[in-house]
N, C-alpha and C positions, 0 to 999 in steps of 0.2 A: 504494500500500500504506500502511495506517495504522500498523501495528505489525508488527515482524519481529524476528528474532534467532534464536530457537530453532526457528522453523518452526511449531510448534503454537500455537494460540490460547490465551493464558494464562487460567487460571480466575479467577473472581471469588472472593475470600476474604472471610470475615466473622468473622475471629478477633478476639481482644481487641485486638491492635495496630491492626487496621482500625477498630474502634470508637473507639479513642483518637484515631487520626489523622483520623477523620471530621470532627472539629470544629476542625481546625487553621486554617481560614480564616474562622471565624465572626466574628472580630474585625474583619475587613474588610467582610463581607457585611451583618451585622445593622444597623450604624449607617446604612449607605447606604440599605438597603431601608426602614427605619423613617422616615428623613428624607424620602425621596421619597414615601412614602405620606402623610405629613403635609401635603404641599403640592400633590401632583399631581392629586388627585381620583380616583385609581384605587382600586378596592376591594381590601382586604387579602387576602381569600381567593384570588381569582384570581392575584394577584401572587405569593403564596407557593406556590401549586400550580404555576404556570408555572415558577418558579425551581427547584422541586424536580424537575419533569419534565426540565428542562434538565440538572440535575446527574446524574440517573439515566441519561439518554441519553449523556452524556459518559463516565461511568464504564463503562457497558456497551460502548460503541464502542471505547474505548482500552484497557480492562483495566488502566489505570494510575490513580493518584489525580489525574487530570486535572481541575482545578477549573473551575467556572463562577462568574463574578463579575459584579455590575452594572457597566455601563460608567461609569467614574469621572468622566471629563470631562463626559459628558452629565448624570450625577447632580448635579454641581456646578451646572450651569445650571438644572436643574429645581429644586433646593433653593433657589436664589436667586430663584425665582418668575418666571423669564423666559419659560418655555414651559409648555404644558399637558401633561397625561398623554397625550392623543392625539397631540400633536406629538412627544412623546418616543418613542412607539411607531413613528411614521413615520420618525423619525431612525434608530432601530435597523434598520428595514427598508431604508432607503436605504444605510446603512453596510454592511449585509449584502450587498446587491447589489454595492457597490463592491469589497468584499473578495473576493466570488466571482469577479468579473471579473479581478481581479489574480491569483487563484489559478489559474484555468483558463488565463489568458494566460501563465503562467510567471513573472510578475513576482516572486512571493513566493520561488520557488526561486532566482531571480537575487539577490534581497536577501540570502538566507542565504549565498550564495557570496561576495558582495563586501564585506559588513560584517565587519570584523576582529573576532576574539574579544575583544580588549581593549575594543572599543566595546560589545559585548554585556555584558561584565562591568561596564562603566560604567553601562549601563542598569539592570542588576540592583542595583548599589550605589545608584544614584539612587532607585530604588523603595524600597530599604531605608531610605534617609534619609527619604523621605516617610512610610513606615510607622512609623518611629521617632518622627517628629514627631507623627503622629496618635496614637500610643500615649501620648506624654507629655500631650497635651491630654485624652485620655480619662481617664488616671489622675488628673490634677489638676482634672478637671471640677468636682468638688464640694469643692474645697479640699484641704488636706493629709491629710484622713482617708482618702483613697483610696490613699495611698502604702503604708502598712503592708499593706493587703489585696493590692495588686499585687505587692509584694515577696515576700510569703508564697506567692502563686500562682506567681511566677517560680521560686522555689526548688523548689517541688513539681514544676513542669513539668520543670525541668532534672534533678532527681534521679530522677524516675520515667518520663521520656519514653521510655526504652528498655526499660521493664519489660514483660514478657509477661504478668504476673499482674494488674497494675493499669492499666486503660485511662484514663490520667490526663486526656486531653482530655475524655473523657466525664464523668469525675468533676467536673472544673471546670465544665462546662456544667450538670450536674445541680445543683451547688451554687449557681450563678448563677440557675437557674430557680427553685429553692426560695426563694432570697432574693426574687426578683420576686413569687412567689406569696404571700410573707409579708404583702404589702400587702393589707389587707382589700378595697380597691376592685378590685384585680386578681383576687383569689380569687373575689369575687362575680361579676365579669364572666365568668370562666372557667366558673362553675357554671351560669349562665343562658344562655350562648351555645349556639346550635344550629349545624347544618351551614351552611357559608358558601354563599351563592348564587354559582354559577359561570357563566362566560361562555365559550361556544365558538362560533366562527363568525368570518367576516371582519368586522373592525371598520370603523367609518366613519372612515377616516383623512383628515386635512385636507390632501389633495393640493394644494389651492390655496395652502398655506403652504410649499411645498417650498423656496422660496428662503430663507425665514426659518430653516427647519429645517437647510438646508445650511450656512448661515453660523454659526448659533448652536450647532448640535449636531454635524453630521457632520465639518466641517473641523477643529474643535478635537479631536475624538476620534480621527480617522484616524491621526495620527502616534503617539499613545499606543498604539493597538491594534496598529499595525505593529511598534512597538519592543518592547512588553511582552507583548501577547497572542500574538504570532506568533514574531518572531525570538528574543526572550529565552526564551520558553516552549520552543521547539524545542531551544534550547541547554541549558536546565535539565533537560529529559528526558535528554539525552545525559550530563549531569553526574551525575544521581542514579540513572539507570537505563541504564548503558552497554550492556547487552545488548539494549536495545530501540531501535527506530528509529521515529520519528514524523516524517513528511515535512511540510514547510511547506504543500504543496498540500492535504494532508488537514486540517491545522489551519484553513486558510482555508475549506474546504468546510464543516466542522462549525461554524465561527464563523457563516457565512452561514445554515446550516440552523437553528441555534438562534434567530437573529433573524428568521427567517421564521415559526417556530413561536410565538414569544413573543406577538405581537399576537393570534394566534388564540385563545390562552388567557387574554388580558387581562393579560399580564405586562409586565415592563420589559425593555429590551435587555440582553444579557449578552455576555460574552467569556470566553476562557480567560485565564490569568494565571500568570506564573512565581512570583509571591509566594505564591499559593494552593497551587501544587504543592509549594513549599518548606515551607509550613506543614503540609500533610498529611503529608509525608515526615518532618518533624522529630518528629512525635508518633507515628510508627510505621507509617504506611500504606505498603503496598507493592503494592497492587492497586487495581482500580477498585471493590472492595467498599466502601472507605471513602467514596467519593463517592456510591455508591448509597445507603448508610446515611444520609448527610447529606441527600441529596435526599428520601428517604422521610420524614424528620422534617418537612421543609417541606410535602410533599404531605399527609401526615396532619394536620399542624397546620392547614393552610389549609382542608382539607375538613371536619374535625370541629369546629374551633373558630373559624376565621375571625378575627373582631375580637378575641376573647380571646387568640388566639395572638399577634396583633400587640401587644396590651397587655403580655403577658408579655415579649415581645422588647423592647418599649420600656423596660420597667423592669429589664431585665437589668443587673447591676452593670457599669458602664463600666471600673472598674479591672481586672476579670477579662478583659474584651475587650482592654484595653491590654496586659496581660501576654502574651496569646496573640500580639498583634502584635509585641511585642519579640522573641519566639522566632522568628517568621517573618522579621523583619528580620535577625536574627543569622545565619540560614542563608543568606540572600541575600548578605550581606557576606562570609561565609566562602568563597563560590564564587570570589572574586577572588584567592585565594591563589596560583593558578597564574600570575598576572601579575606577581609580585613580583621576577622575575629580571632584568628589563630596564627601564632608565629610561624609554624611549619608551612601554612598556606601562603602567607605573605612572602616568605623566603623563596618558596617554590616559584611563585608568580614572577618575582623579580629576577631570579636566575634564568628561568626559561625565556623571559622577555629579552634579557641582555644577550643570551646565546642566539636567539632567533634574529636579533637585530644586527649583531656585530661579528658573528663567527661564520667562517665558510661552512657550508652545509648546516647552517645554524638551526634550521627547523628540525632536521633529523636529530642533531645533537640535543637540541632543547627538549624534544619529546621523549627520547630514550633516557637521557640523563635526568631530566626533570622527573620522570616517573620513578626512577630509582631513588633520587634524592628525596622526593616527597615521602615515600614510604620509610626511608631511613630517618628523616626528621621526625615523622610521627612516632616512630619507635623510641627515639631518644628524648623527645620533648613531652610526650603525653604521659602523665603519671600512671604508673601501674600499681594495682592493688596487690597486696600480699596474698 
């Protein structure tokens, strides 16, 4: 079962809060997509259409603001120029097969049972640290001029984020797009661009490079996907939507399905993510309607404008993206409040967060070591009766 609680399948809503929350994860997605397009050789139209289709599929299946994000560890390798776009697509397919095997074999459900809540909170806090650092770099990318813009955006987001009258996330995105279109070069590109050429069919994947893809893409991404895309996302659903149930096996199956579809449409590998779920929720989203709206923007932009849509996205003001990331990070940090009652839990959260944020393979080290440390601290610190 994917979602349960009330028995009836929840409706997709398209109210003002859903429109606001639809753009709660744009600060994570746009920079990664644009950077990968710049170096991978993949076409902008198919990448945006495939990403939008994945979002619509996720929102429709879960009826929650269940996000879809580019695979971050793989994106870093691609941006560094170490692999090609075709190798990236093969990596997503191989990772999807791995996650599907773990889901159907029961390993994901086992992970959800054995990993302590304090470790999951540490993973969420570690991701928040990563998002916060990325936000600071975005805001300061063009010098100090970005800080006033980001601070104003943060104040507006905080003041209006619960408003049912003003879809603040949408307003911020509209303001950023208007700024991007203010550039004469961007406006000219948008006017002359036609429909994007699309690709549909089984791509020519470089299966002969599977060992390179395994070492450079799949193995670095696997622990991050297990910790953030699956374990932490399942927990974040329970935190933010306590009446709903999303099983680990379902997350694993949809994770795999999305990465089987992506190469067929010429897109990049994707995953779920607890940070995106927190970002959509923070700006008002309460159903899958927000994710469907967000996905429709990418599909229409990719279909109708292609390169021009990519140009607008590339020129989107980074201070506004940084402000959205700060809000997303704040929600993730706040989830650790329930671990403040015991020393063992606080230490576990802190150690796992620092490992996830600063160590190579930090999510793998954080989850494994954090689970061991948590049980050791509980043994040492909890009084035992004679």
